[in-house]
C-alpha positions as protocol buffer text, in pm:
chain_id: "A"
residue {
  index: 1
  type: UNK
  ca { x: -29 y: 3139 z: -3490 }
}
residue {
  index: 2
  type: UNK
  ca { x: 233 y: 3240 z: -3236 }
}
residue {
  index: 3
  type: UNK
  ca { x: 225 y: 3583 z: -3076 }
}
residue {
  index: 4
  type: UNK
  ca { x: 544 y: 3785 z: -3128 }
}
residue {
  index: 5
  type: UNK
  ca { x: 669 y: 3974 z: -2824 }
}
residue {
  index: 6
  type: UNK
  ca { x: 954 y: 4206 z: -2740 }
}
residue {
  index: 7
  type: UNK
  ca { x: 1159 y: 4097 z: -2441 }
}
residue {
  index: 8
  type: UNK
  ca { x: 1042 y: 4403 z: -2250 }
}
residue {
  index: 9
  type: UNK
  ca { x: 682 y: 4279 z: -2282 }
}
residue {
  index: 10
  type: UNK
  ca { x: 778 y: 3961 z: -2095 }
}
residue {
  index: 11
  type: UNK
  ca { x: 940 y: 4137 z: -1802 }
}
residue {
  index: 12
  type: UNK
  ca { x: 1292 y: 4046 z: -1917 }
}
residue {
  index: 13
  type: UNK
  ca { x: 1584 y: 4280 z: -1972 }
}
residue {
  index: 14
  type: UNK
  ca { x: 1665 y: 4331 z: -2342 }
}
residue {
  index: 15
  type: UNK
  ca { x: 2014 y: 4252 z: -2465 }
}
residue {
  index: 16
  type: UNK
  ca { x: 2237 y: 4541 z: -2575 }
}
residue {
  index: 17
  type: UNK
  ca { x: 2192 y: 4607 z: -2946 }
}
residue {
  index: 18
  type: UNK
  ca { x: 2484 y: 4594 z: -3181 }
}
residue {
  index: 19
  type: UNK
  ca { x: 2462 y: 4746 z: -3527 }
}
residue {
  index: 20
  type: UNK
  ca { x: 2120 y: 4652 z: -3662 }
}
residue {
  index: 21
  type: UNK
  ca { x: 2022 y: 4485 z: -3335 }
}
residue {
  index: 22
  type: UNK
  ca { x: 2191 y: 4159 z: -3427 }
}
residue {
  index: 23
  type: UNK
  ca { x: 2398 y: 3962 z: -3182 }
}
residue {
  index: 24
  type: UNK
  ca { x: 2566 y: 3706 z: -3411 }
}
residue {
  index: 25
  type: UNK
  ca { x: 2531 y: 3390 z: -3209 }
}
residue {
  index: 26
  type: UNK
  ca { x: 2373 y: 3546 z: -2899 }
}
residue {
  index: 27
  type: UNK
  ca { x: 2011 y: 3528 z: -2792 }
}
residue {
  index: 28
  type: UNK
  ca { x: 1797 y: 3767 z: -3000 }
}
residue {
  index: 29
  type: UNK
  ca { x: 1580 y: 4037 z: -2842 }
}
residue {
  index: 30
  type: UNK
  ca { x: 1264 y: 3889 z: -2993 }
}
residue {
  index: 31
  type: UNK
  ca { x: 1042 y: 3627 z: -2835 }
}
residue {
  index: 32
  type: UNK
  ca { x: 748 y: 3422 z: -2955 }
}
residue {
  index: 33
  type: UNK
  ca { x: 466 y: 3290 z: -2740 }
}
residue {
  index: 34
  type: UNK
  ca { x: 370 y: 2944 z: -2865 }
}
residue {
  index: 35
  type: UNK
  ca { x: 11 y: 2813 z: -2867 }
}
residue {
  index: 36
  type: UNK
  ca { x: 104 y: 2600 z: -2564 }
}
residue {
  index: 37
  type: UNK
  ca { x: 208 y: 2909 z: -2367 }
}
residue {
  index: 38
  type: UNK
  ca { x: 585 y: 2862 z: -2377 }
}
residue {
  index: 39
  type: UNK
  ca { x: 810 y: 3150 z: -2476 }
}
residue {
  index: 40
  type: UNK
  ca { x: 1110 y: 3097 z: -2701 }
}
residue {
  index: 41
  type: UNK
  ca { x: 1362 y: 3331 z: -2871 }
}
residue {
  index: 42
  type: UNK
  ca { x: 1345 y: 3389 z: -3246 }
}
residue {
  index: 43
  type: UNK
  ca { x: 1616 y: 3547 z: -3457 }
}
residue {
  index: 44
  type: UNK
  ca { x: 1508 y: 3806 z: -3713 }
}
residue {
  index: 45
  type: UNK
  ca { x: 1641 y: 3808 z: -4069 }
}
residue {
  index: 46
  type: UNK
  ca { x: 1598 y: 4095 z: -4315 }
}
residue {
  index: 47
  type: UNK
  ca { x: 1627 y: 3957 z: -4669 }
}
residue {
  index: 48
  type: UNK
  ca { x: 1675 y: 4226 z: -4936 }
}
residue {
  index: 49
  type: UNK
  ca { x: 1683 y: 4173 z: -5311 }
}
residue {
  index: 50
  type: UNK
  ca { x: 1820 y: 4473 z: -5501 }
}
residue {
  index: 51
  type: UNK
  ca { x: 1549 y: 4414 z: -5764 }
}
residue {
  index: 52
  type: UNK
  ca { x: 1306 y: 4555 z: -5505 }
}
residue {
  index: 53
  type: UNK
  ca { x: 1451 y: 4896 z: -5593 }
}
residue {
  index: 54
  type: UNK
  ca { x: 1399 y: 4846 z: -5970 }
}
residue {
  index: 55
  type: UNK
  ca { x: 1090 y: 4983 z: -6147 }
}
residue {
  index: 56
  type: UNK
  ca { x: 907 y: 4842 z: -6325 }
}
residue {
  index: 57
  type: UNK
  ca { x: 973 y: 4497 z: -6181 }
}
residue {
  index: 58
  type: UNK
  ca { x: 1131 y: 4246 z: -6422 }
}
residue {
  index: 59
  type: UNK
  ca { x: 923 y: 3927 z: -6445 }
}
residue {
  index: 60
  type: UNK
  ca { x: 1050 y: 3755 z: -6759 }
}
residue {
  index: 61
  type: UNK
  ca { x: 1424 y: 3813 z: -6809 }
}
residue {
  index: 62
  type: UNK
  ca { x: 1549 y: 3770 z: -7164 }
}
residue {
  index: 63
  type: UNK
  ca { x: 1823 y: 3522 z: -7072 }
}
residue {
  index: 64
  type: UNK
  ca { x: 2053 y: 3409 z: -6792 }
}
residue {
  index: 65
  type: UNK
  ca { x: 2331 y: 3636 z: -6918 }
}
residue {
  index: 66
  type: UNK
  ca { x: 2162 y: 3959 z: -7026 }
}
residue {
  index: 67
  type: UNK
  ca { x: 2092 y: 4237 z: -6777 }
}
residue {
  index: 68
  type: UNK
  ca { x: 1764 y: 4433 z: -6800 }
}
residue {
  index: 69
  type: UNK
  ca { x: 1780 y: 4749 z: -7010 }
}
residue {
  index: 70
  type: UNK
  ca { x: 1847 y: 5051 z: -6782 }
}
residue {
  index: 71
  type: UNK
  ca { x: 1653 y: 5266 z: -7027 }
}
residue {
  index: 72
  type: UNK
  ca { x: 1342 y: 5062 z: -6945 }
}
residue {
  index: 73
  type: UNK
  ca { x: 1404 y: 4992 z: -6575 }
}
residue {
  index: 74
  type: UNK
  ca { x: 1498 y: 5272 z: -6338 }
}
residue {
  index: 75
  type: UNK
  ca { x: 1671 y: 5223 z: -6003 }
}
residue {
  index: 76
  type: UNK
  ca { x: 1590 y: 5406 z: -5682 }
}
residue {
  index: 77
  type: UNK
  ca { x: 1842 y: 5672 z: -5585 }
}
residue {
  index: 78
  type: UNK
  ca { x: 2086 y: 5598 z: -5305 }
}
residue {
  index: 79
  type: UNK
  ca { x: 1907 y: 5847 z: -5080 }
}
residue {
  index: 80
  type: UNK
  ca { x: 1568 y: 5682 z: -5142 }
}
residue {
  index: 81
  type: UNK
  ca { x: 1695 y: 5327 z: -5089 }
}
residue {
  index: 82
  type: UNK
  ca { x: 1901 y: 5403 z: -4778 }
}
residue {
  index: 83
  type: UNK
  ca { x: 1614 y: 5612 z: -4642 }
}
residue {
  index: 84
  type: UNK
  ca { x: 1376 y: 5316 z: -4679 }
}
residue {
  index: 85
  type: UNK
  ca { x: 1618 y: 5076 z: -4511 }
}
residue {
  index: 86
  type: UNK
  ca { x: 1684 y: 5315 z: -4223 }
}
residue {
  index: 87
  type: UNK
  ca { x: 1337 y: 5456 z: -4169 }
}
residue {
  index: 88
  type: UNK
  ca { x: 1115 y: 5161 z: -4263 }
}
residue {
  index: 89
  type: UNK
  ca { x: 1341 y: 4867 z: -4178 }
}
residue {
  index: 90
  type: UNK
  ca { x: 1519 y: 5025 z: -3882 }
}
residue {
  index: 91
  type: UNK
  ca { x: 1876 y: 4961 z: -3996 }
}
residue {
  index: 92
  type: UNK
  ca { x: 2122 y: 5181 z: -3807 }
}
residue {
  index: 93
  type: UNK
  ca { x: 2465 y: 5044 z: -3890 }
}
residue {
  index: 94
  type: UNK
  ca { x: 2663 y: 4740 z: -3995 }
}
residue {
  index: 95
  type: UNK
  ca { x: 2565 y: 4398 z: -3870 }
}
residue {
  index: 96
  type: UNK
  ca { x: 2623 y: 4033 z: -3962 }
}
residue {
  index: 97
  type: UNK
  ca { x: 2468 y: 3904 z: -4281 }
}
residue {
  index: 98
  type: UNK
  ca { x: 2502 y: 3732 z: -4615 }
}
residue {
  index: 99
  type: UNK
  ca { x: 2584 y: 3858 z: -4966 }
}
residue {
  index: 100
  type: UNK
  ca { x: 2471 y: 3654 z: -5267 }
}
residue {
  index: 101
  type: UNK
  ca { x: 2457 y: 3701 z: -5642 }
}
residue {
  index: 102
  type: UNK
  ca { x: 2132 y: 3509 z: -5697 }
}
residue {
  index: 103
  type: UNK
  ca { x: 1862 y: 3447 z: -5440 }
}
residue {
  index: 104
  type: UNK
  ca { x: 1871 y: 3068 z: -5458 }
}
residue {
  index: 105
  type: UNK
  ca { x: 2230 y: 3088 z: -5327 }
}
residue {
  index: 106
  type: UNK
  ca { x: 2092 y: 3222 z: -4999 }
}
residue {
  index: 107
  type: UNK
  ca { x: 1939 y: 2881 z: -4928 }
}
residue {
  index: 108
  type: UNK
  ca { x: 2289 y: 2735 z: -4911 }
}
residue {
  index: 109
  type: UNK
  ca { x: 2418 y: 3026 z: -4703 }
}
residue {
  index: 110
  type: UNK
  ca { x: 2141 y: 2972 z: -4448 }
}
residue {
  index: 111
  type: UNK
  ca { x: 2206 y: 2597 z: -4446 }
}
residue {
  index: 112
  type: UNK
  ca { x: 2575 y: 2652 z: -4372 }
}
residue {
  index: 113
  type: UNK
  ca { x: 2501 y: 2912 z: -4103 }
}
residue {
  index: 114
  type: UNK
  ca { x: 2251 y: 2676 z: -3939 }
}
residue {
  index: 115
  type: UNK
  ca { x: 2507 y: 2395 z: -3940 }
}
residue {
  index: 116
  type: UNK
  ca { x: 2760 y: 2632 z: -3779 }
}
residue {
  index: 117
  type: UNK
  ca { x: 2514 y: 2730 z: -3506 }
}
residue {
  index: 118
  type: UNK
  ca { x: 2504 y: 3094 z: -3619 }
}
residue {
  index: 119
  type: UNK
  ca { x: 2151 y: 3095 z: -3758 }
}
residue {
  index: 120
  type: UNK
  ca { x: 1903 y: 2913 z: -3536 }
}
residue {
  index: 121
  type: UNK
  ca { x: 1572 y: 2795 z: -3682 }
}
residue {
  index: 122
  type: UNK
  ca { x: 1293 y: 2864 z: -3670 }
}
residue {
  index: 123
  type: UNK
  ca { x: 1363 y: 3232 z: -3745 }
}
residue {
  index: 124
  type: UNK
  ca { x: 1158 y: 3525 z: -3873 }
}
residue {
  index: 125
  type: UNK
  ca { x: 1216 y: 3652 z: -4229 }
}
residue {
  index: 126
  type: UNK
  ca { x: 1119 y: 3990 z: -4369 }
}
residue {
  index: 127
  type: UNK
  ca { x: 1147 y: 3941 z: -4747 }
}
residue {
  index: 128
  type: UNK
  ca { x: 1198 y: 4278 z: -4923 }
}
residue {
  index: 129
  type: UNK
  ca { x: 1186 y: 4182 z: -5290 }
}
residue {
  index: 130
  type: UNK
  ca { x: 1027 y: 4254 z: -5624 }
}
residue {
  index: 131
  type: UNK
  ca { x: 913 y: 3889 z: -5620 }
}
residue {
  index: 132
  type: UNK
  ca { x: 766 y: 3665 z: -5351 }
}
residue {
  index: 133
  type: UNK
  ca { x: 996 y: 3372 z: -5444 }
}
residue {
  index: 134
  type: UNK
  ca { x: 717 y: 3134 z: -5345 }
}
residue {
  index: 135
  type: UNK
  ca { x: 688 y: 2946 z: -5670 }
}
residue {
  index: 136
  type: UNK
  ca { x: 453 y: 3139 z: -5898 }
}
residue {
  index: 137
  type: UNK
  ca { x: 564 y: 3085 z: -6258 }
}
residue {
  index: 138
  type: UNK
  ca { x: 788 y: 2792 z: -6165 }
}
residue {
  index: 139
  type: UNK
  ca { x: 730 y: 2417 z: -6133 }
}
residue {
  index: 140
  type: UNK
  ca { x: 967 y: 2340 z: -5848 }
}
residue {
  index: 141
  type: UNK
  ca { x: 670 y: 2292 z: -5615 }
}
residue {
  index: 142
  type: UNK
  ca { x: 591 y: 1956 z: -5780 }
}
residue {
  index: 143
  type: UNK
  ca { x: 919 y: 1795 z: -5672 }
}
residue {
  index: 144
  type: UNK
  ca { x: 887 y: 1961 z: -5331 }
}
residue {
  index: 145
  type: UNK
  ca { x: 535 y: 1831 z: -5264 }
}
residue {
  index: 146
  type: UNK
  ca { x: 568 y: 1482 z: -5413 }
}
residue {
  index: 147
  type: UNK
  ca { x: 924 y: 1398 z: -5310 }
}
residue {
  index: 148
  type: UNK
  ca { x: 1107 y: 1637 z: -5076 }
}
residue {
  index: 149
  type: UNK
  ca { x: 831 y: 1656 z: -4813 }
}
residue {
  index: 150
  type: UNK
  ca { x: 843 y: 1276 z: -4779 }
}
residue {
  index: 151
  type: UNK
  ca { x: 1209 y: 1292 z: -4677 }
}
residue {
  index: 152
  type: UNK
  ca { x: 1347 y: 1335 z: -4325 }
}
residue {
  index: 153
  type: UNK
  ca { x: 1376 y: 1696 z: -4218 }
}
residue {
  index: 154
  type: UNK
  ca { x: 1759 y: 1698 z: -4227 }
}
residue {
  index: 155
  type: UNK
  ca { x: 1763 y: 1554 z: -4581 }
}
residue {
  index: 156
  type: UNK
  ca { x: 1534 y: 1830 z: -4708 }
}
residue {
  index: 157
  type: UNK
  ca { x: 1822 y: 2077 z: -4683 }
}
residue {
  index: 158
  type: UNK
  ca { x: 1984 y: 1895 z: -4977 }
}
residue {
  index: 159
  type: UNK
  ca { x: 1718 y: 1882 z: -5251 }
}
residue {
  index: 160
  type: UNK
  ca { x: 1815 y: 1661 z: -5545 }
}
residue {
  index: 161
  type: UNK
  ca { x: 1548 y: 1643 z: -5814 }
}
residue {
  index: 162
  type: UNK
  ca { x: 1585 y: 1393 z: -6095 }
}
residue {
  index: 163
  type: UNK
  ca { x: 1730 y: 1507 z: -6431 }
}
residue {
  index: 164
  type: UNK
  ca { x: 1471 y: 1716 z: -6612 }
}
residue {
  index: 165
  type: UNK
  ca { x: 1277 y: 1777 z: -6291 }
}
residue {
  index: 166
  type: UNK
  ca { x: 1274 y: 2135 z: -6165 }
}
residue {
  index: 167
  type: UNK
  ca { x: 1378 y: 2189 z: -5806 }
}
residue {
  index: 168
  type: UNK
  ca { x: 1512 y: 2481 z: -5609 }
}
residue {
  index: 169
  type: UNK
  ca { x: 1537 y: 2799 z: -5817 }
}
residue {
  index: 170
  type: UNK
  ca { x: 1547 y: 3175 z: -5770 }
}
residue {
  index: 171
  type: UNK
  ca { x: 1168 y: 3169 z: -5780 }
}
residue {
  index: 172
  type: UNK
  ca { x: 1107 y: 2880 z: -5539 }
}
residue {
  index: 173
  type: UNK
  ca { x: 1388 y: 2891 z: -5283 }
}
residue {
  index: 174
  type: UNK
  ca { x: 1172 y: 3035 z: -5003 }
}
residue {
  index: 175
  type: UNK
  ca { x: 930 y: 2743 z: -5039 }
}
residue {
  index: 176
  type: UNK
  ca { x: 1225 y: 2509 z: -4990 }
}
residue {
  index: 177
  type: UNK
  ca { x: 1338 y: 2698 z: -4680 }
}
residue {
  index: 178
  type: UNK
  ca { x: 985 y: 2659 z: -4543 }
}
residue {
  index: 179
  type: UNK
  ca { x: 991 y: 2288 z: -4631 }
}
residue {
  index: 180
  type: UNK
  ca { x: 1306 y: 2259 z: -4417 }
}
residue {
  index: 181
  type: UNK
  ca { x: 1107 y: 2417 z: -4130 }
}
residue {
  index: 182
  type: UNK
  ca { x: 1360 y: 2695 z: -4098 }
}
residue {
  index: 183
  type: UNK
  ca { x: 1104 y: 2978 z: -4088 }
}
residue {
  index: 184
  type: UNK
  ca { x: 897 y: 3074 z: -3786 }
}
residue {
  index: 185
  type: UNK
  ca { x: 702 y: 3336 z: -3985 }
}
residue {
  index: 186
  type: UNK
  ca { x: 737 y: 3531 z: -4309 }
}
residue {
  index: 187
  type: UNK
  ca { x: 658 y: 3889 z: -4409 }
}
residue {
  index: 188
  type: UNK
  ca { x: 672 y: 3984 z: -4778 }
}
residue {
  index: 189
  type: UNK
  ca { x: 728 y: 4357 z: -4837 }
}
residue {
  index: 190
  type: UNK
  ca { x: 647 y: 4437 z: -5198 }
}
residue {
  index: 191
  type: UNK
  ca { x: 630 y: 4725 z: -5443 }
}
residue {
  index: 192
  type: UNK
  ca { x: 300 y: 4861 z: -5568 }
}
residue {
  index: 193
  type: UNK
  ca { x: 327 y: 4657 z: -5887 }
}
residue {
  index: 194
  type: UNK
  ca { x: 79 y: 4477 z: -6110 }
}
residue {
  index: 195
  type: UNK
  ca { x: 56 y: 4178 z: -5878 }
}
residue {
  index: 196
  type: UNK
  ca { x: 1 y: 4381 z: -5564 }
}
residue {
  index: 197
  type: UNK
  ca { x: 203 y: 4131 z: -5363 }
}
residue {
  index: 198
  type: UNK
  ca { x: -25 y: 3841 z: -5454 }
}
residue {
  index: 199
  type: UNK
  ca { x: 263 y: 3648 z: -5608 }
}
residue {
  index: 200
  type: UNK
  ca { x: 230 y: 3305 z: -5454 }
}
residue {
  index: 201
  type: UNK
  ca { x: 44 y: 2990 z: -5547 }
}
residue {
  index: 202
  type: UNK
  ca { x: -293 y: 3015 z: -5376 }
}
residue {
  index: 203
  type: UNK
  ca { x: -281 y: 2645 z: -5284 }
}
residue {
  index: 204
  type: UNK
  ca { x: 20 y: 2692 z: -5055 }
}
residue {
  index: 205
  type: UNK
  ca { x: -187 y: 2925 z: -4838 }
}
residue {
  index: 206
  type: UNK
  ca { x: -408 y: 2796 z: -4560 }
}
residue {
  index: 207
  type: UNK
  ca { x: -735 y: 2916 z: -4709 }
}
residue {
  index: 208
  type: UNK
  ca { x: -925 y: 2806 z: -4399 }
}
residue {
  index: 209
  type: UNK
  ca { x: -779 y: 3111 z: -4224 }
}
residue {
  index: 210
  type: UNK
  ca { x: -915 y: 3459 z: -4305 }
}
residue {
  index: 211
  type: UNK
  ca { x: -716 y: 3606 z: -4592 }
}
residue {
  index: 212
  type: UNK
  ca { x: -506 y: 3292 z: -4628 }
}
residue {
  index: 213
  type: UNK
  ca { x: -259 y: 3441 z: -4380 }
}
residue {
  index: 214
  type: UNK
  ca { x: -46 y: 3129 z: -4337 }
}
residue {
  index: 215
  type: UNK
  ca { x: 161 y: 2907 z: -4564 }
}
residue {
  index: 216
  type: UNK
  ca { x: 100 y: 2536 z: -4519 }
}
residue {
  index: 217
  type: UNK
  ca { x: 275 y: 2290 z: -4749 }
}
residue {
  index: 218
  type: UNK
  ca { x: 110 y: 1958 z: -4834 }
}
residue {
  index: 219
  type: UNK
  ca { x: 283 y: 1629 z: -4912 }
}
residue {
  index: 220
  type: UNK
  ca { x: 113 y: 1407 z: -5168 }
}
residue {
  index: 221
  type: UNK
  ca { x: 181 y: 1154 z: -5440 }
}
residue {
  index: 222
  type: UNK
  ca { x: 217 y: 1272 z: -5802 }
}
residue {
  index: 223
  type: UNK
  ca { x: -123 y: 1117 z: -5878 }
}
residue {
  index: 224
  type: UNK
  ca { x: -285 y: 1299 z: -5587 }
}
residue {
  index: 225
  type: UNK
  ca { x: -126 y: 1629 z: -5693 }
}
residue {
  index: 226
  type: UNK
  ca { x: -261 y: 1586 z: -6046 }
}
residue {
  index: 227
  type: UNK
  ca { x: -608 y: 1508 z: -5908 }
}
residue {
  index: 228
  type: UNK
  ca { x: -588 y: 1803 z: -5672 }
}
residue {
  index: 229
  type: UNK
  ca { x: -499 y: 2040 z: -5955 }
}
residue {
  index: 230
  type: UNK
  ca { x: -792 y: 1911 z: -6164 }
}
residue {
  index: 231
  type: UNK
  ca { x: -1023 y: 1970 z: -5866 }
}
residue {
  index: 232
  type: UNK
  ca { x: -919 y: 2334 z: -5846 }
}
residue {
  index: 233
  type: UNK
  ca { x: -718 y: 2267 z: -5529 }
}
residue {
  index: 234
  type: UNK
  ca { x: -1018 y: 2172 z: -5320 }
}
residue {
  index: 235
  type: UNK
  ca { x: -960 y: 2146 z: -4945 }
}
residue {
  index: 236
  type: UNK
  ca { x: -1104 y: 1793 z: -4926 }
}
residue {
  index: 237
  type: UNK
  ca { x: -823 y: 1635 z: -5129 }
}
residue {
  index: 238
  type: UNK
  ca { x: -630 y: 1349 z: -4970 }
}
residue {
  index: 239
  type: UNK
  ca { x: -282 y: 1446 z: -4850 }
}
residue {
  index: 240
  type: UNK
  ca { x: -9 y: 1220 z: -4714 }
}
residue {
  index: 241
  type: UNK
  ca { x: 57 y: 1482 z: -4448 }
}
residue {
  index: 242
  type: UNK
  ca { x: 33 y: 1857 z: -4395 }
}
residue {
  index: 243
  type: UNK
  ca { x: 332 y: 2058 z: -4279 }
}
residue {
  index: 244
  type: UNK
  ca { x: 313 y: 2302 z: -3985 }
}
residue {
  index: 245
  type: UNK
  ca { x: 174 y: 2637 z: -4088 }
}
residue {
  index: 246
  type: UNK
  ca { x: 401 y: 2940 z: -4121 }
}
residue {
  index: 247
  type: UNK
  ca { x: 230 y: 3275 z: -4051 }
}
residue {
  index: 248
  type: UNK
  ca { x: 249 y: 3489 z: -4365 }
}
residue {
  index: 249
  type: UNK
  ca { x: 197 y: 3864 z: -4400 }
}
residue {
  index: 250
  type: UNK
  ca { x: 202 y: 4070 z: -4719 }
}
residue {
  index: 251
  type: UNK
  ca { x: 266 y: 4444 z: -4688 }
}
residue {
  index: 252
  type: UNK
  ca { x: 304 y: 4731 z: -4935 }
}
residue {
  index: 253
  type: UNK
  ca { x: 643 y: 4898 z: -4892 }
}
residue {
  index: 254
  type: UNK
  ca { x: 496 y: 5241 z: -4815 }
}
residue {
  index: 255
  type: UNK
  ca { x: 296 y: 5093 z: -4526 }
}
residue {
  index: 256
  type: UNK
  ca { x: 572 y: 4874 z: -4389 }
}
residue {
  index: 257
  type: UNK
  ca { x: 738 y: 4956 z: -4058 }
}
residue {
  index: 258
  type: UNK
  ca { x: 966 y: 4713 z: -3877 }
}
residue {
  index: 259
  type: UNK
  ca { x: 876 y: 4687 z: -3510 }
}
residue {
  index: 260
  type: UNK
  ca { x: 1189 y: 4503 z: -3393 }
}
residue {
  index: 261
  type: UNK
  ca { x: 1559 y: 4514 z: -3493 }
}
residue {
  index: 262
  type: UNK
  ca { x: 1717 y: 4247 z: -3711 }
}
residue {
  index: 263
  type: UNK
  ca { x: 1986 y: 3999 z: -3617 }
}
residue {
  index: 264
  type: UNK
  ca { x: 2100 y: 3938 z: -3976 }
}
residue {
  index: 265
  type: UNK
  ca { x: 2073 y: 4126 z: -4306 }
}
residue {
  index: 266
  type: UNK
  ca { x: 2088 y: 3942 z: -4640 }
}
residue {
  index: 267
  type: UNK
  ca { x: 2145 y: 4115 z: -4974 }
}
residue {
  index: 268
  type: UNK
  ca { x: 2115 y: 3966 z: -5325 }
}
residue {
  index: 269
  type: UNK
  ca { x: 2228 y: 4127 z: -5652 }
}
residue {
  index: 270
  type: UNK
  ca { x: 1991 y: 3933 z: -5887 }
}
residue {
  index: 271
  type: UNK
  ca { x: 2158 y: 4035 z: -6216 }
}
residue {
  index: 272
  type: UNK
  ca { x: 1879 y: 3882 z: -6426 }
}
residue {
  index: 273
  type: UNK
  ca { x: 1627 y: 4111 z: -6259 }
}
residue {
  index: 274
  type: UNK
  ca { x: 1827 y: 4430 z: -6198 }
}
residue {
  index: 275
  type: UNK
  ca { x: 2007 y: 4643 z: -6458 }
}
residue {
  index: 276
  type: UNK
  ca { x: 2379 y: 4711 z: -6438 }
}
residue {
  index: 277
  type: UNK
  ca { x: 2295 y: 5053 z: -6294 }
}
residue {
  index: 278
  type: UNK
  ca { x: 2172 y: 4877 z: -5976 }
}
residue {
  index: 279
  type: UNK
  ca { x: 2518 y: 4739 z: -5896 }
}
residue {
  index: 280
  type: UNK
  ca { x: 2630 y: 5067 z: -5738 }
}
residue {
  index: 281
  type: UNK
  ca { x: 2332 y: 5051 z: -5504 }
}
residue {
  index: 282
  type: UNK
  ca { x: 2410 y: 4687 z: -5419 }
}
residue {
  index: 283
  type: UNK
  ca { x: 2766 y: 4778 z: -5321 }
}
residue {
  index: 284
  type: UNK
  ca { x: 2649 y: 5079 z: -5119 }
}
residue {
  index: 285
  type: UNK
  ca { x: 2392 y: 4879 z: -4919 }
}
residue {
  index: 286
  type: UNK
  ca { x: 2647 y: 4604 z: -4856 }
}
residue {
  index: 287
  type: UNK
  ca { x: 2909 y: 4852 z: -4737 }
}
residue {
  index: 288
  type: UNK
  ca { x: 2664 y: 5046 z: -4520 }
}
residue {
  index: 289
  type: UNK
  ca { x: 2480 y: 4765 z: -4345 }
}
residue {
  index: 290
  type: UNK
  ca { x: 2647 y: 4423 z: -4377 }
}
residue {
  index: 291
  type: UNK
  ca { x: 2949 y: 4249 z: -4227 }
}
residue {
  index: 292
  type: UNK
  ca { x: 2949 y: 3934 z: -4443 }
}
residue {
  index: 293
  type: UNK
  ca { x: 2950 y: 3596 z: -4272 }
}
residue {
  index: 294
  type: UNK
  ca { x: 3186 y: 3361 z: -4453 }
}
């Protein structure tokens, strides 16, 4: 696992901070020390889903069109939400970022920004969300593990499952970003809900590390995946190859404190998972913290 360092820790002068600390195309003030001893810059992305501010969390929306009932799901006040983003996430003003309606759309926004040279992988992601978006409750991992991971890295950015086969969704999109090797490391900041942040398939975690504190995707044939599932996801299963591990941290929101500024801020409305009463908060956060990249 790489060691994350501030520029000051390396004896280098930090860049001037603009807005949330982002530099939109400039070198970020965040460095990583690789296992080989080399130091390289890593951009930092704060990824916010408005459904993080909805209680209780919506897990099974009624349909694609209906919004959750505001009588059953309350939304944090503007003061509470902005206070969290300022005090816990360190946001101090407007900075570059992305606005999306559903979270799977962010995959395409990142892909376009990478192609334009704005977003430079591998980058850090702090995922502030009511859901981990790592596949639990969805089947998109099957296509990813038995097909996508066998493709060249550049082709993985354009997943194309067969008809009837589930691929990239709102609940799996972060797995697909990891499959593209876009992420350097991932932190999931969650609410104190019934899952306690443990909302990821256990078999995507590197269980050989204490606490399973890394995500490591495995490529295998459909037959091998079926056998692996029947074995209870034993570590001695035969894999075609294993992807590089991505350090993964899970943190309760009340214990979270960002240690470095962010270069980009992403915000998703998630209408299936947030009542209509959350739209005002979405617009306020967007207006307060984000200059959209188009």
